[in-house]
C-alpha positions as CSV (number, residue, x, y, z in Angstrom):
1,X,203.1,-55.2,-32.1
2,X,202.8,-51.5,-31.5
3,X,206.6,-51.3,-31.2
4,X,207.0,-53.0,-34.6
5,X,204.7,-50.5,-36.3
6,X,206.4,-47.6,-34.6
7,X,209.8,-48.9,-35.8
8,X,208.4,-49.3,-39.3
9,X,207.2,-45.7,-39.3
10,X,210.1,-44.0,-37.5
11,X,213.0,-45.8,-39.3
12,X,213.9,-45.2,-42.9
13,X,213.7,-48.7,-44.3
14,X,216.6,-49.7,-46.5
15,X,216.1,-50.7,-50.1
16,X,215.6,-54.4,-50.5
17,X,218.3,-55.3,-53.0
18,X,221.2,-53.9,-55.0
19,X,222.6,-51.2,-52.8
20,X,225.3,-50.5,-55.3
21,X,226.5,-54.1,-55.7
22,X,226.8,-55.5,-59.3
23,X,226.1,-59.2,-58.7
24,X,222.3,-59.7,-58.0
25,X,222.7,-62.9,-56.1
26,X,225.5,-61.6,-53.8
27,X,223.7,-58.3,-53.4
28,X,220.5,-60.1,-52.2
29,X,222.5,-62.3,-49.8
30,X,225.0,-59.8,-48.4
31,X,222.3,-57.2,-47.6
32,X,220.3,-59.7,-45.5
33,X,222.5,-59.1,-42.5
34,X,222.3,-55.3,-42.8
35,X,218.6,-55.0,-43.4
36,X,216.6,-53.4,-40.6
37,X,213.7,-55.7,-41.3
38,X,214.4,-59.2,-42.4
39,X,212.8,-60.9,-45.4
40,X,210.4,-63.7,-45.0
41,X,210.3,-66.7,-47.3
42,X,206.7,-67.0,-48.5
43,X,205.2,-68.3,-51.6
44,X,202.2,-66.0,-52.0
45,X,200.2,-65.0,-55.0
46,X,201.3,-61.8,-56.8
47,X,199.6,-60.0,-59.6
48,X,201.7,-57.5,-61.6
49,X,201.6,-55.4,-64.7
50,X,204.1,-53.2,-66.3
51,X,203.6,-49.5,-65.7
52,X,201.4,-48.0,-68.4
53,X,200.3,-51.5,-69.6
54,X,196.9,-53.2,-69.4
55,X,197.8,-56.9,-69.2
56,X,198.1,-58.3,-65.7
57,X,200.2,-61.4,-65.1
58,X,200.4,-63.7,-62.1
59,X,203.5,-65.0,-60.3
60,X,204.6,-66.0,-56.8
61,X,206.7,-64.4,-54.2
62,X,209.8,-66.2,-53.0
63,X,210.4,-63.8,-50.2
64,X,209.2,-60.4,-49.0
65,X,210.0,-57.6,-46.6
66,X,208.7,-54.1,-46.1
67,X,210.8,-52.6,-48.9
68,X,210.8,-55.3,-51.6
69,X,210.3,-58.8,-52.7
70,X,211.8,-61.5,-54.8
71,X,209.4,-62.8,-57.3
72,X,209.4,-66.1,-59.3
73,X,207.9,-65.6,-62.8
74,X,207.7,-67.3,-66.1
75,X,208.3,-63.9,-67.7
76,X,211.7,-62.2,-67.6
77,X,211.6,-58.5,-66.9
78,X,214.1,-55.8,-67.6
79,X,216.1,-54.0,-64.9
80,X,214.6,-50.6,-64.0
81,X,211.1,-51.6,-65.3
82,X,208.3,-50.1,-63.2
83,X,205.6,-52.4,-62.0
84,X,202.1,-52.2,-60.4
85,X,201.9,-55.1,-57.9
86,X,199.1,-56.7,-55.9
87,X,200.7,-58.8,-53.1
88,X,198.4,-61.3,-51.4
89,X,199.4,-61.4,-47.8
90,X,196.7,-64.0,-47.1
91,X,193.8,-65.4,-49.1
92,X,191.6,-62.4,-48.4
93,X,194.3,-59.7,-47.6
94,X,196.2,-57.9,-50.3
95,X,198.2,-54.7,-50.7
96,X,198.9,-52.6,-53.8
97,X,202.4,-51.3,-54.3
98,X,204.5,-49.8,-57.0
99,X,207.8,-51.5,-57.7
100,X,211.0,-51.2,-59.7
101,X,213.0,-54.2,-61.0
102,X,216.5,-54.2,-59.5
103,X,217.8,-57.5,-60.8
104,X,216.8,-60.7,-62.6
105,X,218.3,-64.1,-62.9
106,X,217.3,-67.4,-64.5
107,X,216.1,-70.1,-62.1
108,X,215.5,-73.5,-64.0
109,X,212.5,-72.9,-66.2
110,X,211.6,-69.4,-64.8
111,X,213.1,-66.2,-63.5
112,X,213.8,-64.7,-60.1
113,X,213.1,-61.0,-60.1
114,X,214.3,-58.6,-57.3
115,X,211.8,-55.8,-56.9
116,X,212.2,-52.7,-54.7
117,X,208.9,-51.1,-53.6
118,X,208.7,-47.5,-54.6
119,X,207.0,-44.7,-52.5
120,X,205.2,-47.2,-50.4
121,X,202.9,-45.7,-47.8
122,X,203.7,-46.3,-44.2
123,X,200.3,-48.1,-43.7
124,X,201.2,-50.6,-46.4
125,X,204.6,-51.2,-44.9
126,X,202.9,-51.7,-41.5
127,X,200.5,-54.3,-43.0
128,X,203.4,-56.2,-44.5
129,X,205.2,-56.1,-41.2
130,X,202.2,-57.1,-39.2
131,X,201.5,-60.1,-41.6
132,X,205.1,-61.2,-41.4
133,X,205.3,-60.8,-37.7
134,X,202.2,-63.0,-37.2
135,X,203.6,-65.5,-39.7
136,X,207.1,-65.8,-38.2
137,X,207.5,-63.9,-34.9
138,X,210.7,-65.8,-34.0
139,X,212.5,-64.9,-37.2
140,X,211.9,-61.2,-36.6
141,X,213.0,-61.4,-32.9
142,X,216.2,-63.4,-33.9
143,X,217.0,-60.8,-36.6
144,X,216.7,-57.8,-34.3
145,X,218.4,-59.4,-31.4
146,X,221.1,-61.3,-33.3
147,X,224.2,-61.6,-31.2
148,X,222.5,-60.5,-27.9
149,X,223.1,-62.8,-24.9
150,X,220.5,-63.1,-22.2
């Protein structure tokens, strides 16, 4: 675990989605192989509000990594909107992050929203990584050692 936290602190984590691609769906999918940290599919509670707004809304995560998340919301958001987010990593564990909407797309009766975490403190990134590692250790190991033969 110490190695993972060291890696999170010493490596500049890539932005979660977009990276110059125009198609949000292909951007989210094609970046997955190049991410230093993989994303984990989790349906966790998320509270968000638009920057400089008072009203807080609730949605769920679809997936998350140290640098961003895909949210599933009844409300569509605009690209480049800034958000204040509370991500519930467990029932009694949450982190607060600032985010920026990178892409949106319709998904049946709701919206998928790609959010990049902005200026996230290393301790918060470490908490997300620790939670994800405890949740799915094998996914992280497979991602980092993909293609290695024993």
